[in-house]
C-alpha positions in Angstrom: -0.1 0.2 -0.1 2.9 2.5 0.6 4.6 1.7 -3.0 1.0 2.8 -4.2 1.4 6.0 -2.3 4.7 6.7 -2.8 4.2 6.0 -6.9 0.8 8.2 -6.8 2.5 10.8 -4.7 5.8 11.2 -6.9 3.5 11.0 -10.0 1.5 13.9 -9.0 4.7 15.8 -7.5 6.2 15.9 -11.2 3.0 17.3 -12.5 2.7 19.8 -9.9 5.8 21.2 -11.4 3.7 21.6 -14.7 0.8 23.0 -13.3 1.3 25.0 -10.0 1.6 28.1 -11.6 -2.3 27.6 -12.1 -3.2 27.6 -8.6 -3.9 31.2 -7.2 -2.5 30.1 -3.9 0.7 30.2 -5.7 0.8 33.0 -7.3 4.1 34.4 -7.8 3.4 38.1 -6.5 2.4 36.3 -3.3 4.9 33.7 -3.0 8.6 34.0 -1.7 11.1 31.2 0.0 10.4 31.8 3.2 6.7 32.0 3.6 3.5 29.7 2.0 0.9 32.8 2.2 -2.5 31.6 2.9 -4.5 34.5 2.2 -4.4 37.8 1.0 -5.8 41.3 -0.1 -4.3 43.2 -2.9 -5.7 46.7 -4.0 -3.4 46.3 -7.2 -6.4 44.3 -8.4 -8.7 47.8 -7.9 -11.0 46.0 -6.3 -12.5 46.2 -2.9 -11.4 43.7 -0.1 -15.1 42.2 -0.1 -14.5 41.4 -3.9 -11.0 39.4 -2.8 -13.2 36.8 -0.5 -12.9 39.0 2.4 -16.2 39.8 4.6 -16.9 43.3 5.3 -18.7 45.0 8.3 -19.6 48.9 7.7 -22.3 49.9 10.1 -23.4 52.4 10.1 -22.3 53.5 6.5 -21.4 56.7 7.4 -18.6 56.3 5.4 -17.8 54.1 2.3 -14.3 52.7 1.5 -12.9 53.3 -2.4 -9.8 52.1 -4.7 -8.1 55.2 -6.0 -4.8 54.4 -7.9 -4.1 50.7 -6.7 -4.7 51.8 -3.3 -8.2 51.1 -0.7 -8.8 54.3 0.8 -10.7 53.9 4.4 -12.0 56.1 7.3 -14.5 55.8 9.9 -16.2 58.2 12.2 -16.7 57.7 16.0 -19.7 55.4 16.5 -18.8 53.3 13.0 -17.4 50.0 12.7 -15.6 49.7 9.3 -13.4 46.5 8.7 -12.6 43.1 7.2 -12.2 40.0 8.2 -11.1 36.3 6.6 -12.1 33.4 8.6 -11.7 30.8 5.9 -8.0 29.6 6.8 -6.8 27.0 9.1 -4.8 29.8 11.6 -2.8 28.8 14.4 0.0 30.0 16.6 2.5 26.9 16.5 5.9 26.3 18.2 7.8 25.3 15.3 6.3 27.0 12.0 4.8 30.4 13.1 2.5 32.8 11.3 3.0 35.8 9.8 0.9 38.8 9.0 2.7 41.7 6.9 0.8 44.9 5.0 1.8 47.9 3.5 0.0 51.0 5.3 -0.1 54.9 5.5 -1.9 56.0 8.5 -3.7 59.9 7.7 -5.2 59.9 11.0 -6.0 57.3 13.6 -7.3 58.3 17.1 -5.3 56.5 20.1 -7.9 56.6 23.3 -6.3 55.3 26.5 -8.1 55.0 30.0 -7.3 53.7 33.4 -8.2 50.0 32.0 -8.2 50.2 28.2 -6.9 51.5 25.2 -8.4 52.3 21.4 -7.2 52.8 18.4 -8.8 53.6 15.0 -7.1 51.6 12.9 -6.1 47.8 13.9 -5.1 44.6 12.5 -6.1 41.2 14.5 -5.2 37.6 14.2 -6.7 35.0 16.1 -6.1 31.0 15.9 -8.4 28.0 16.4 -8.7 28.5 20.1 -9.4 32.1 19.7 -6.2 33.1 21.1 -5.6 36.5 19.8 -3.4 39.5 18.8 -4.5 42.9 18.1 -2.1 45.7 16.6 -3.1 48.9 17.2 -1.9 51.3 15.0 -2.6 55.4 15.8 -1.1 58.4 13.9 1.3 58.7 17.0 2.6 55.3 17.4 1.6 51.2 18.0 0.7 49.4 20.6 0.0 45.3 21.2 -2.4 43.2 23.1 -3.0 39.7 23.5 -6.8 39.4 24.5 -9.8 40.7 23.1 -11.1 43.5 25.5 -8.2 46.1 24.7 -7.3 45.4 28.6 -4.2 47.5 29.8 -3.2 44.7 31.8 -2.9 42.6 28.7 -1.0 45.1 26.6 2.4 46.1 25.8 3.0 49.8 26.2 2.1 52.2 23.5 5.8 53.1 21.5 5.6 56.3 19.6 6.2 55.9 15.8 5.5 58.5 12.9 2.8 56.4 10.6 1.9 59.4 8.8 4.9 60.1 6.8 4.5 57.6 4.2 3.8 53.7 3.2 5.3 51.5 6.0 5.8 47.6 5.6 4.2 46.5 9.0 5.3 42.6 9.7 3.7 40.8 12.5 5.4 37.2 13.4 3.7 35.0 15.7 6.5 32.2 16.8 7.2 30.3 19.7 4.0 32.1 21.5 5.7 35.3 21.2 4.3 38.1 18.8 7.1 40.5 17.2 6.1 43.7 15.1 8.6 44.9 12.9 7.9 48.5 10.8 10.1 48.5 7.7 12.6 45.8 9.1 13.1 47.1 12.6 11.9 45.5 15.6 9.5 48.0 17.3 7.3 45.9 19.8 6.8 42.4 21.4 4.1 40.3 23.3 3.8 37.0 24.3 0.3 34.9 23.2 -2.4 35.6 25.7 -5.0 32.8 26.9 -8.2 31.7 25.1 -10.2 34.3 23.9 -14.1 34.7 23.1 -13.4 36.1 19.7 -14.0 34.4 16.5 -11.4 31.7 15.7 -8.9 31.4 12.8 -9.5 35.3 11.7 -7.9 38.0 10.4 -8.6 41.4 10.7 -8.1 45.0 9.6 -9.7 48.5 9.8 -11.8 49.7 12.4 -13.5 47.4 14.9 -13.6 49.5 18.1 -16.3 52.1 17.3 -15.1 54.4 19.9 -12.2 55.6 17.9 -11.8 57.1 14.2 -9.4 56.6 11.2 -8.0 57.8 7.7 -5.8 55.2 6.0 -4.4 53.6 2.9 -3.6 50.2 2.3 -1.7 48.7 -0.7 -2.0 44.8 0.5 -2.3 42.5 3.3 -1.2 38.8 3.0 -0.8 36.0 6.1 0.8 32.6 5.8 3.0 30.0 7.3 6.7 31.1 8.4 8.5 28.2 6.6 11.1 27.8 3.8 7.9 26.7 1.1 7.4 22.8 1.5 9.9 21.9 4.5 7.5 20.1 6.7 10.7 19.1 9.4 11.9 22.6 9.8 15.3 21.7 9.0 15.8 24.2 6.1 15.7 22.0 3.1 12.8 20.5 1.0 13.9 17.2 -0.1 12.9 13.4 0.1 12.5 13.4 3.7 9.7 16.2 3.2 8.2 14.3 0.8 8.1 10.9 3.0 6.2 12.9 5.5 3.5 13.6 2.7 3.3 10.3 1.8 2.9 8.9 5.4 -0.1 11.6 6.1 -1.3 11.3 2.7 -5.0 12.7 2.7 -5.3 12.3 6.4 -8.3 14.9 7.1 -7.8 15.2 10.7 -4.7 17.1 11.2 -4.4 19.0 14.3 -3.4 22.8 14.3 -0.5 22.9 16.6 1.4 19.9 15.2 -0.2 19.9 11.3 0.6 16.0 10.9 3.8 16.8 11.7 4.6 19.7 9.2 2.6 17.7 6.6 -0.2 19.8 6.4 2.2 22.7 5.2 -1.2 25.1 4.4 -2.9 24.4 7.7 -6.0 23.2 6.2 -6.7 20.6 8.2 -5.8 17.9 5.5 -2.6 16.7 3.7 -3.5 16.9 0.0 -2.4 18.0 -3.2 -2.6 21.7 -2.3 0.3 21.0 0.4 1.8 18.8 -2.6 2.1 21.8 -4.7 3.7 24.0 -2.0 6.2 21.2 -1.5 7.4 21.4 -5.4 7.8 25.5 -5.2 10.5 24.9 -2.8 12.0 21.2 -4.0 15.7 20.9 -3.5 16.1 25.1 -3.2 
């Protein structure tokens, strides 16, 4: 039986080299050698996020987002929700292969509100795993802040770090690995925070925009993407994609109950919960690279 599986997988691996570029999740613009991107929004396609598979919440619809010159423009007023979510991917915070959220953003204005027990910013980016554990990145026009809970509590947050977010587009990169969330801006480490406990928020979710209703924002975004931190196809984390990685996929071929933390020992490369052709095609991108 295993010989049959090996033959099948090798055959499909060869075929995947020929056809993988046709799959949307292997779009070269959204691929690199260190990450497997699971989902994204690209304003360069000149469509709103909801037209690229994201869910929009705009309530009440006091302002409307727009696309201008390959940029997503959004602004909210106080007492208005305006944000987008993606919940159809299998996101988790494993110890070995972490999660990365990357976006390019210019803040024109984003209000920072601080009280004795909670804070708010007009613009924020969230990511939560399958247990509902949550990181929130608060981005104001005067700086940034991290929280590891759903309730914006100061006791579960970092300090507020002054930063000029309004002087042009900045590249934000939030890495979650070994249960630590680290925010980089333009390649510089800015602030970090340990992962928190299980929250009441929606699991397996990425969110961006104004989800507070108490603050307000005016911002421009070119893209956001999220994925798994690993050399593409490297199931065992040794930095090489070779026959051992293929063998691991063979061992778990068509397994449909991969747990989030182990992801079938890395064979479930895209964290979909199942080892299948998508994982095989992703492995082919990094084969012997």
